[in-house]
N, C-alpha and C positions, 0 to 999 in steps of 0.2 A: 364056255363052257360055264353049267351052274356049279358051284362049289358049296360044298351045304355044311356050315360050322355048328359044332352044337352048340345048345343053349347055355352052358356052363363055361366053353370059350367064350363067349361072349360076357358075360360074368368075368370072367377076368380079364377078359381085356378091359372093359368099363373099367376096372377097381385099377389097373395100369395107366391108365389115364386119367382118373383120377388126382393118382397118386403121383404123377410125372405132370399134371397141367400146369402148377403156378410154377415149378421150375423152369417149363418149357417156354409157358409166356412172358416170364422175365427175362431168356435169352431171346427170343424174337422180338419182344415188344421195348426191349431196349433202347433208347432213344441213340440216333449218333449223336458225334460232338465234336464239332468243329474247335479248335485251334485258330483263331486268327487275326492276323498280321504280327506275323513272327518271324522272328530272323531261323533261319534253319539249313544246321550243319548238319551236314546227310550220310557222316561216316564217309564218307566215298574219297578223302583226302579233298575235293578242289573248294572252290573259297564258298563263303555261306550266300543263302540265298536270302532277298531281301524283301518284306512284306506279304509273305506268304500264308496260305490257308492250308491245314491240311482236316483232314475230315477223316476222324475213327469211327467205326459202322462194329460194335461186338467188340470182339478182342483185335482188330487188324485196323490197320491205315488203307483207306480205300481212295485216297484222291491226294493229289497236292496239285496247287495250282502255278507255282514259282516256277520259273526256271533256269537252269545252272548257271555260272557265270556272274554270280553276282547281280543278276540284272534283273528287273521288275518283272513281273511275268506279263507274257502278252496276248495271251489269251485269256477267254472273258473267267473272272470270275467263277468260283465251286456255285451251286445251283442247289445249298442246302435242302438233302429233304426234312418233309414237313416234322414238326416237332425235336426238329434239333436244338440239342442245347448250345448256345455259342459260347465261345470263352472267350474274352479281347484279351489278347498278351502281348500291345505294340511295346517294341523296347525289347522283349526277353528273346533268349536265342532257347528254340528246339533241339535238343542234339540225342543221338542215340543211348539208351541205359547203357553204364559201362557194363561190361563183361570180364571179371576176371577167373581167370587163368588156369592160378594158384594162392588158393586161400587154405583153412582149414575151420570149418563148425563146430562146436560142441566141446573142444579143448582148453579152451579158457573160461576161466570164472575169476573177476577180479584179480590178486597178483601172482593165482596158480595156473599152470597148465598139467595136466591130469588125465586118463583114461576115464577117470572117477567122475568128470565134469561131465561129459559124454552122456546127456539128457535128452529127451524131446524139449522142453522145455529149456533146454541153452541152445538147445540150435535154432529154435525160432526167435529166440531171444536176437541172439545175432544176424541171423536173415531179415529181422525187422527193422536191426542195426543200419547194416550192406542197403537196405534200400534205401532207407530214409536219406544217405547220402550218392544216392542217386544208381547204386552197383545193383544192377536185375539181374544178372545172371551169378552165380558163384560157386566156381570148380571148386571143390574138398581133395585137397589131392595127398589122398591116404590119410591111416589111422583114422578111419570111421569103421563107424558099429551099428549094431540093429539099430540102433532109436534113426541112423542116419536114412537108414534103407526106408523105416516106419513113414519120415518127413516126406522122403523122393517126390513119391511120386503127386501129394500135394501142393509143393511147390510148382512143380510139372503143371499141372491145372490148373493154377493162380489161385484153389481154394484156402491157401497159408494170407494170401493178397500179400507175400513176400517175395522176393528177390528167387527167381527159379535155383535150381540145383543141382548138380552134377558131382560126380567124384570116383574115386579111383579104390574103395573098399580098404583094406586094411594096408598093404604095402609089405614088400622086401627087405629087409637088411644082414648084414652078417652079422654072425656072436662076438659079440662083445664090441659091439662098432657101433656106427651110427645106424638108424637115431637110438636115442640112449635110451637105460636098458629101463626105465621108469615107464617106459610106452612099450612094454613089452606084450599086454594081451592084445597090442591092435596091429603086431608087428609078425610076420611070418620071417623065422630066420633058418633058411635052409645050410647044411652041413655038405650037400652034394648037390651035382645036378639033377640026380633021381628024384631028390626029393624035394627040389627047387620046381620041376617040372609036375611033378604031384600035386603042390600048392599051388598052383598056375590052373591046372583044369578046379581043383576044387572053387578056388576064387569064378571061376569062369560063372560057375554053378548060378552066382549071386548078380549077375550080368552086371556089372559093373563100367560104365563110361569109358576107365582107362585104370592100367597096374599102374605104381610106381615103386621104384628102386632108389635106395641109398649109396651112393657110392663118394665116401669121405669120411678124414679122419678127423674132423669138426677141430682145425689147427693143432692137430700133434693130440687133439685130447685121445682119441684112439687107437693102438697100436696097431690095427688091423683097417684094412676097407674089404669089401665087397668085391673077391676079386673076378677078373674077367670071365672064367672058366663057368663061375656061377651065376652073373647076370644074362648071360651069354643064353646059357640055359631058359632064363627068364624070360627074354625078349624071345625069342625062338617059340618057347610054347606060346607066351600069350596069341603073338601073329598067328601060330597055327592055330588056334580059337577065338581069331576075329577082335584081338585087342592091339589096342598101342599100348606105348613103354613111356610114361615122361621118368627123368633121370636125376635125381640130387645130385649135384656137383659143385666144386670149386675148381679144384686143379684145370689147364690146360688139358695135361696128358692125360688123365680120366676121359677129359669130356672130347678129345680126338678120338678114343679109343671104342667109348660109348656109339660116338658118330659109325665109328666103322662099322662095329655089330648092329648094328639095325635100329639103334634107339632112335624112335618116333619126337620124344621132345625134351630138349633139355630145361629143367624148369629152375635152374637158377644159371644168372650168369657166371663166366671164368671172371676169378680173381686176382687169379698169381700173376699173371703175365699178361702180355699182349697177345690178342688171337696172331695168326700169323694166316697167308697166303695160301697154304695147304689144307688148314683147319677150313677158313671160309670158303673154299670151294666145293670140299668134303659136304660140309653140311648144307652148300647151296644145292650143290646138284643131287643128295638125297632127300631134299624138299623136307630136311626134319625142321622142328621149330625150335627158338630160341626165346624165353622167360627171361630177362635179366634180373627184375627183383631187385633195382637199387633202392628200394627202401627200407631194405631188409638190414644191410651191413649201417644204416645209417643209424636205426631204431636203439645201436647199443649206447646212441651216446649224446642224439640231439636230445631228448628231452631233458638230460642233467643240466644240455648247458643254456638249459631257458631261455630259447626266440619268443620274439616278440608277440608268437603269436600260439604262442601256448597259453596265452591267458583271454585270447579268443573264443565267444562262444559256441564259433564255427568247430573248433577240437575240445572243448572241454564237456561238449555234452556226448561224445564218444565214450567218457574215461566213464568205469564204475568207480564208487566212493572209493574202495579199497586201493584201486591203483590211482586215483586223483589223489590221496591221502599220501601215497608215497612216491610220486611224482613232485610232488610238494616240500616233502618231508630234507631238511638240510642232510640227515643223516646220510638216502641212498646218493643224492645229489656228490657230494663228498667224495663218498666210495670209488664213484662212477669213477669221476676224474681224476681222481688219484691214483688209478690205474693207467699211468700215462704209455704203459707198452700195450695193452690193447685199443687205447683207443684208438694211438699210432697208426695201427694195424688196421684197424676197421675202416677209417679216414682213406688210408690208401687202397684199401680192396674196393672201396666206390669211388676212387679217384680210375681205378683201371678199369672197373665195371663198364662206367661212364663211357672210355675214350673205346671200350668195346663194342658195345650195344652201336654208339654212332658208325664205327665202323662195318660193323655187320650192315645195319642196317640199308647203310649209305651202296654198300656193294648186292643188296636186294636179298639178302637173308630173311626167312619165316620171322619175325618179330611177333611175339606174345605178348600177353599184359596179365602180371600179377605184382603181387606183392610178400608172399607168405604168411598177408594177415591171418589172425586166428592162429596162428601157430606157436605164439608166445603172447603173454599180455601186451609187450611192447610192441609188437605188429596189429596196429589198433584195426578193427572189424571198420571198411569204409573210408575213416581217416586215412588210412596207408594207401588207399588207391587213388584219392587228391592228392596228397603226397606224391605219388609216383608218376603224376602228370607233369608234377610241375619240374621232378629230376630228370624226367626223361630232354622236356624244354633245356635244360642245365646241361643234358649231356650232346644236345646240339640239332636235335629234333624241333620241328614249328609246331607250335599247336595244333596246328591243321594236322600233323602228324602222327602226333602225340594222340590226339584223342583218334585218329584213324586207328592206332594200335593198339586201342582198349576197346575199338567197337567192331568194327568191319573184321580188323585182323581175327580179334582174338574171338569173334565167332566161328570162323575159317579153323581156326587152330582147332577147337570143338565140333566139325563140320557142321555146325548149324546152319541151315540158310533160311531160317526165319526168322532173322534178329541180326542187331549187330548195323543196318545201315534203314534210313530212313525215306523209303518207298510205298508204292501201292501195293496190298498183297502181305507186307510184312506187318510182325506184332506191333504193336502200340506200347511197344516198353521204350518211355521217352522220360529225359531228365530235361529239366524247364528250368534255365536262371536267367538273373538280371546280369544284362551286359551280353559282349560281345567276345566269348573266348576264343578266337580265332586270332585276336588281335593282343587278349592276354588272358594266360591259362588260368591264371587265379582269379576268372570271371564264373568258372565252373564251382567252386565253392558256395556262390552268390545262389543258392538255390532256392526256387520259387516252389516247384512244385516238382515230385515222380510219377509216373503213369505206369503201369505193369501190366499186361493183355487189355490196354482198354480204358483202365479204373485207376482213378488217381488215388494212390496209397499211401502217399507221404508228403507233406509239404513243408515250408520257412518254420510254422511252429516248434517244430521238434526241438530246433537249436537254440529258441529261445530259452533263456536260462531258468533251473528249473527254479521254484520258492523252495523257500529253506523252513521245514517240520516245523509248526507253533509248536512249544514247550507241554506237556503234556496237563 
């Protein structure tokens, strides 16, 4: 059958072709990349694969020539396609990019946390920092305004050359309760179930990835918490609109009731008492997720105690100048360390949280990965995720279990099947480090390079000390 196309249509098609040609040519002719002779920790929890080659074509992993169980590959080496760029990385380890299930973007600037800080530029600044630390997917769990939605599509496509971005819209709190009133412009505070349902439907029109609720009195700072009637309305209406709900919690009794009312994710660990078998069975049988955020409580005091790593470039590079000045100042340190009651409370909360995550992990509960980084100035984007890996191993997980939690499991929490493990067909979101993190988790701090959708987007130069500016 012959189809006649008007001459004007040919002209339009020609113009479109000319417009798209450079972009398409780049996508089609971008040479493959082979990472040669690497150690691979694939995120599945098994031992490393040694002396492996990883072939990347475009944004995806297309081949790996190593076998599991730590044995050298028995198959023939991958024959790289013509024009392949070969990068020899002998002695280095490649693992999936880290995935944060609980962070915030745009909220923090210097030593302040405020809705006034939420701009496109500040979100991109933080995403760049997450990326430099090997966190290639970030979930901003609440307190998100329009700039978040402006950045998100470009982060998804890789156009920002930063971590990918998911999120939970504004979020829901109770009146005169958590989160603090300084964040009111970013939070719904319904007073009735009907109002809560209406606000959920309004939120659903923006198509967030999740919803967030706060159920906490912040160590007695507030006289009330969101009551079950309100949060059940949010959960039920969210599910009716195809959305899952993550809950900020602290106390076991609240966590128990939230899980019973169908919450999908507990966004923090239980820190007031040990979890019991009834709670463990309930969260496990319902398939809900548990994000311990171990570093949250530690962040209140650890910098004031001035551990040795505080002076290392890996940490110092994560600080904006005003925060660096605060942490170095004696006045701030003295004030934090003098509050012995709060200090003891936070240390006990961390200890309880660590015992609980180990018990729940051993029981087969779904454990996600997050730190609440970006929620306050002391929960530092990128660095917090590395600290969380160390705390998970301190809690009793093996390094490989901690890595699996931060990669494969974290992707599963977000219902993402295109990342979180190193395998053919998956996105080439990769973290390359010196050393073997399966033996010593601190090796993840020795960053060589970070890859996002098959492109190197950061490397070790990020962590070199900044040069002091010369006087004018």
